[in-house]
Every structure is written in structure tokens, then in C-alpha cells.
N, C-alpha and C positions, 0 to 999 in steps of 0.2 A: 186456829192461834196462828200456826208457823205463816196460813199463807193472809193474814191482817202484820204478821212483825212482816213478812216478805213486802209488802204494798208500804207499809208504815217507810222500811227503810230505801224502797225505791226513791217514794215522797222526798225521804229526807236526800238523800243524797243526787236527787233532781233539784231540789231547793239548792241544794250546795254547790251544782254544778251552775246552774243561774248567778249564785252568787258569785263565783270565779271569773265566770262570763262576762257580769258585771261590775265587775273589779276591772277588769282586760279591760272594756269597753273605757270606763272611767279615766283612763291613765291617760293623760297628754301625747299629743302624737308627736312624733321628733320634729325640727325645727331644720328645715333643708336651705344650706346654707354652699353656695359655690366659692371654690378653691382654684385659682391660677394660679399653677408652677412654676417655676424660674425657666424652664425647659423640656424638653422629652421626658418620658415617664424613666429615670435611669435613677445609678446611686446617690446622686447627689439630693433625689427627695423622695427616697424611698424609706424615711422616716412617718411619712406624714401614712406613710399605705398599712404601716408597722400598728401605729397608731388606731387606726380607722381596725383592723384584725384582730387587735386588741379589746373592742368593746371600750377604748376610753372616750372616742365619738359621742355614744350611743348612752352613753352614763351621765355624761353633762346633756342628754336631752337633744343630741345632734346627728344629723346625718351627713355626710360631706362629698358633694359631688369636683372631684378634682379633675381638671383638664390641664391638658401640656401646654407649651407656648412657645413664641421663640425668643424667650430673652427677658430680660429685666422688664424692659419697654415696654413690649407688650403685656409685661402683666401689670406693671404699672397704669397704664391705659385701662386696662379692664376696669381694675376697683377704680381708678377717677374715671369714668365714664358710668361706672353703676349696674355692671353688667355682671361684677363676681364683686361679691363681697370680705375674701381676704384673698390675700398674693404671699408669693416667696419670692422680692423680689430683692438690687439693690437696695442699701436705704439710699446711695447719694443719688440713685437716678431718681429714687421721692424726691428729694429735695430740691431738682430741677423742674419735678411735675408741677410739685404745689408751689413753686416759687414763681406759675409762670400759669398756673391754675388754683385760686384760693379759694372760689366756690367749691371744687372739686376736693381738696387736698386730703388726700389718707393718712395716716399715723403707721407709722414702723413698733408694734409693739412687740416685738421676743427677737434680739439679736441673736444671733447664730454665728457668723462670720467677723470670730475678733481679728483676720489676718485676711484684708486685701484679697481672692484671688487673679485679682485682674492681672494681664500679662500680656507682652508682644513673644510669638513663638515663631522660629525661624529654625533653617535650617545651619547648623555649624559654615556650614560653604556659603551659606551666603555675606558673612562677616557683620552681619548684625550684632555688632559684642557692647554698644554703648544705645544709648538716645539718638549724638548725631548722626549712628553710624545709617540712620532711619530716612537722611534726606536722597530723595533721589530714587527709594526704593518703590516698590508694588505693594502695599497691602491691604491685605484681604477682610474685611467685616461686615456684620448684619446689622441693617440700620437700625432695628430694638434692641443689638447686644446694649448691656451696659458696660462693657467695655467698651464699645463706639462711642457710646452716650460722652463718656469718661475721657477718651483722649486729647480731645482740646486742653479738660486740664492738665492732663501728661505733659500736653505739650510749652504748654503756659509754665510750670513749676522746674523745663529741662530745658527750655529759650530754644525749642524748635522751633521750625515755621509748619503752621499749617499746611502750608501750600505748599514746602516741598514734598511731602506726602506725596504719592498716586493710591488712589483709592479705585480698589475692585470690591463693589460687593453684591453680597449671596446671602443665600438661606443660610440659616446656625448652623442645620445642619450638612449643608454642602461645604462647610469650611476646612475641615484637613485636606477636601480632595483638591479644592482649588493649588492647595500647597503641595501638593504632594503631587500634581500635575505639572508644574513649577509655571502656573496663570499667576504667581505673586511669589515675596520675595519673601514672606510672613504673614502671621496672621493674628485676630485679638479672638481675647476670651477668656473664659476659666481654666488656670493653669490645668487642673486635671483633667477638664474635659478634652482640652487639645492634645495632653501629652496622651492619655489612653487611646484618643481616637485616630494617632500617629500610632505606635507602639502595637496596634491589634492590626496595622496595615508592614509589618515589619521593618518601622523603622527603629534601627539602636536608639536607644536612651543618650548614650552619648552623644550621639548626631543632631539632639532636640536642644534649642537655643534657647531661655527663657529674659527676657525685660522685665518687672515685676512695677507696675504701680509704684507699691509698697517701696522699694530701696531704691524711687526717686524722691521719696522726703512726703510723699502721698499717706499721711499716716492717717486714714479712714479705713472704718469701719463696712463691712459686706452686705450680704445678704440676711435680710431679716424676715420675718413674718409680718406683714402688711395689713391695715383692718381699711377698710373706706370706710370717707367718713358717715354716710348714712350709720353705718354699721358701729361708732363711737359715739355717735352721737343719738340714737334711737332706740341700740339696744347694746348697751355696754355689759350684759348681764350673759348673752352670744360671744359677748368678744372673750370677756373671762372666762366663760368654760373652753370655746375653741382656743384658747392657749392654755389651757389648763392642761384639755384633752392631748396637744400637738408637743409641748414639752417630755412631760410622759413619753410619746412614741419615740422622739430625740434622743432622752434620757437612755432608754432600753435601746435603741437601737446605737448608741455609743460606747454599752454596754457590751453590745452583743450584735455586729455590722452584721452577720450575714443572716438572723433572725432577721432584720429589715427584708434583706437583699433577695429572700423566700416570700416574704409578704408583698413584695414585686413584683415578682416570678407572678405569684398565683393572678394578678393582675397582666400582667403583660405578657405571655407565656414562650416571648422569645426573647428573653431578658439574657443578656450573656453573664452570667450568674457570675463568674469571677472577675471580669473584666468590671462587672460594677463593682461589685466587694470591693477592689483594691478602689478603684475611684472613692466609695467612702470610705475608706481607709487613710487614703489621700486629704481628706478634707477635714476629718476628724484630726488628723494628727497636724493637717498646717493651715486649717482656717479656725479651727473649735478650739481645739485643746492651745491655749496661749497662759502668757504669764498672769492675765488679766482676770482670764476663763478662769485660769486654776483659784484664784484668787477669789472672785466676785461671786463664781459660777456665770452661768450662761444664762441669758437673757434680758440682763442690764446693759448698761454699758456707763464710764466714766463722762457726768457734765463737763468739765471742764477739756476733755479730749473730742469727743462730739463738737463745744461749739468750737472750736478754734477748726477744724475740719468741717464747716459748716460755714464760717468764715472764710478760709484758702479757699473752697469749690465754690463759694457767693463771687468771690471776685474773679475765678475763672470764667466762671459760666458767666457772669459781668450779669448778672438777675435783678429783678427789680426789686424794691424794698428794701429790708435788712431782716435776712432769717438767722437763727439760734437753733440751736438743737433742739430745741421744744417744739420748734415747729414741724421735725421731723419723725418723734420720738417719744412715745409717752411709756411711763412705768407702770401707770394704774391699771397693769392686766394684767403685772405678773401673779406666777403664782408661789406657793412655798417655797422655801429655800431647801427643802431637802429632793423635789423635783430638780431645782436650777444646777443643784453642785455634781460636777463632774463624779461617773464612777471611779 
């Protein structure tokens, strides 16, 4: 009887094991998507790595391959060309791309920067204290960067003649070096990236001067999660799941920035944790947390503000056709309000 019992138990366990294996094999494989980040791996995009580490993407049936980029211009071009499904990029760069490439137009689906970080950085000794001071100065920029792509708009609203500025082009990662070596008088980019890139080289904060695009009257939104046209039109469920998971990652990163940097460190062991933590904290304080996002939560936009900025940018860019806010942003994929609420 004992032998019969053991054999029966073995057969029963075997059947159970086969059943478990059968259930496991029956589970659908994760959908693989590609995300183009806004820059090299750093504090500004650490929240996406936190979302992956916490299993938020897997819970939505997704596995996400994240790649660095040379800036918003490259990220937008990547999704426009179909090589990437999602991007983290400046919504205003997306506007320019969409108007000129309507057949490849993607959509911003989750807003994150409520105050644009775009700025011109210089040393105080350069004497660049107002837009007019840029005349005759040599400015460094990256062709693929959002700050460079939007400079014509800045010039338009401040009355600067674009040809009055002398340009020096270089890789996004070498921008601060150009300023430090004295090759240029100023550089374009995100305030936090330039600030921390300079201070880590020993430059005192008091010696760094910023001219913000936002202070010139460009009341524009900044970086958002962007989805390709193909994803929006053919896989809306994937877009919704990706946004939901990313939103949770950003919610957690805002509540605990150090956790996001720790997740980044696991992916990029060379990460300077203190530097990238300060960078992320800067972004949260200056770009994400505003009166608007406090009142509305993050992720959405105010239609009147977006429509107005699109109108201003369209004229400055001399874009073909007539663009409106709905051409670059969709609120159809926003997650629940509790995920969007600031901690």
C-alpha cells in the first residue's frame, strides 16, 4: 500500500507540475518596445529605469529596451522614422517635426516638464545678461538638441537677428567642454544638464548665468513621453500600458529620487550618484512641480495654454498648414488621477 501511495503521490505531483508548466507556457510573451531617451543615461531619465526595476512594465505585459540619444531632435526623429515606439522628448520639437512630416506624426501622451528648462548658459564674464547681448557672440549647440531647434523662436520673440549669432556645433556631451575651453561664449541646452556639467568641473554656481526661454515669454511645455504614429493607431492598448507603467515610475521617482538613481546605477555602473541625484531633484523642483501640476496632477496639459504656444511656435517656425495643440498631444492614454497626483 505504501509503495502504491508513493507512486500515486508521485504521479499526482507530476501531473501538478505539468499543469504548472502548462499554465506558464500558456502565458503570453511580453511585448517588446523600444524607448529613445532624451539624452545619455542620467538623472533626467532615471525614472524609466525605476519603473522597469519595480516591474511596472512587466505588469503591463511589456519589456522595454531603452537607448540613450543625442537630444530631443534625435528622439523625435527616431519615433517618426518608426525605429522606436516611444521617446522622451521636447513636445515643441515634436510640433516642428509633425507639421513637416504629417505622415509620420507622433503624439505626446504624458507631459512631464511644465516649465521649459531650455536656456542659454554662459559665464558672468561674458556679459550675456539679456537677449540683445547675444549679438556678435559665439554660441555652442548640438544640431539634434531641442534648445538649438527652438532658438529661432527665441530669437523671434526677443527681436534678435539670427545671423547676429555665431554658431559652433558639437556633440551634446561635449557642449560644456566647449565653454570651459573658451571656444564659445555661451551654450544652449537644459539648465540642469549645463549647470551640473559645469559645476562638476569646479565652476562656482555664482559664475554661471542663464537666459531662460521661458523668461522671454515662451510659455511652453517641455519634455513629454511621445508615442509613434504606428503605436497610437495600431496598438493603443500598448501605449496605455506603457504610459501607466512610466507614470508610476515617475510618481515613485518624485517621491524618492534616490531610488531612481539607484536603479540608474544598476544599468550604468559609472553613474555619479550624487551628481545625478541633484540633477533629478533640480528637474523635479524647477520643471515638474509648478502651480499647474500641483493643481492638475502631472501628465495632462491645459488646452488653452498648449494651443496658444502652438500658435506662437508655428508662426516663428513658419510651419506649413495650421497646427493646434491636439496635433501634438493626446490625453486618451492618461492613467488614473491617483497615479498622476504629485506626492
